[in-house]
N, C-alpha and C positions, 0 to 999 in steps of 0.2 A: 504494500500500500504506500502510495506517495504521501509525504507529509504536505499539509496545506501551506499556503503562503502565510507569512506573519501579518498581523493586523497593523493598524496605524500606530500602535504603541510598541511595536517590535516583538510582540508575543505571538505564539501560536494561538489560534482561536480556542476557546474552551473545549476540552475534550481530552480523552486518553487515546493516544494514537499508537497503534501497534506498528512497529517498524523493525527493520534489521539494524544491526550495529553499523554495517557499511553505509546504509542510507542515512543514518543519524550523523555519521562522520562526514559524509559527502555534503550534507545540508548545513551543519553547524561547525565543522572541524577546521575550517581554514580562516585566514584573516590575520589578525595581529599575532605577534609572538606570544602574548599571554593566552590568546584563544588556542593556539597550537600547543602550548604547554599544558593547558587544562585538558585538551583532547588526549594528549599522551597519558596524562594521569587517569583519565576515564578508561582508556584502553588497558592500562596496567591493572586497574581495579577489576575490570571485567575478566581479564585473564586469571587473576588470583581467585575471584569468586567462582569461576568455572572449575578451577582446580579442586575445590571442595567436593565436587560431584553432586552438590545439592542445590545449586542455583536454579530457580524456576523462572524468575523474571528480574530484569533490571529496569528500574524506573528512573528516568532522568528528568529533572526540573530545575528551576531557578534561573539565574542570570546566564548560564551556559545556553539555555534554550531560548535565547532572545537574539535580537540583532545587535546587542551591546558589543562594541568592538573589543572591549576589555572586560570579560566576565571575571568576577571575583574568584570563583572556584566552580566546582561542579557539585550539584546536590543529587544524591543517589539514594534510592531505597532498594535494598537487596531483598527480594521476596524469595525466601528459602523453602525447600520442601519440608513437609511436616516432620520427617525423621532426621532433620539436621540437628546436630548438637555442636555448640561452639567448642566444647571440651575435646571433640574428636579432630579438630582442625590442627594443621601443622602450625608451627611457630610463624611461618611466613604468612599464612592466611588469617591467623587469629586476630591480628590487628584491625582487620576490616570490621570486626564486630564490637569494637569499643569506640564510641563516637570521638572521644578526645584523642585517642591514639591514632585513629584514622585521619583526623584533621591534621595532626602534627606530622604523621608519617607520609600520608598520601596527598595532602593539600586538598582534601575533599570532605564535604559534609555527608557522612554516610549513616543511614539508618537501616535497620533490618527488622524483618518480621517473618514469622512462619504462621500458617493458619491457626494452629492450636494456641497461639499466644493472644489471639483476639478475644476480648471478653464478650463483645457483641458485634454483629455485622459480619460482612464477608470481606475477603481480601479485595475484591473489586471495589467495594464501598470504601475501604481503607485507602486504596490507591487513589480513587477519585477525589477524596478529601484534599489531597496534596495539590490540586488545581488552584486552591484558594491562596491568593497572595496576601501579604501583610495588610494591605489596604482594604481587604475584603472582596476585591474583584477576583475574577477567575481568569486563568490562562491555560493553555494547552500544555500537556506533558506527554512524554513518550514512554512506551513500554517495549522493551526488547525481550523476547522470549528466549530462554536458554535452549 
């Protein structure tokens, strides 16, 4: 599925857009040195998350998903399979699952969830929530299936 054009604010229109990692990088991965650096971080994080063997979806949102020439970082939600356990991760991948460590080590704001951790609602509802910006408006986010 092709990603839609950004709106007048530089955001994707509200929605959760399934895409491939290649399409995401083609669309948002070039431009300033900072954007290219953040893209390399995103690719590295995806590689590490895949190494766990439990990644179900990678959700990307925030300033990276805009026309901002210099995104601050990349915001990611790792949706893991229900049988995922952090304790079983290698030292190399474990840092993805601690927010402060991930920010320091990978320069990314990483959150993670697995279905059984939700008190109510579905994973799709949880993911959809992340469309809401700080000002209360909505923007589009992307979902890369593993």
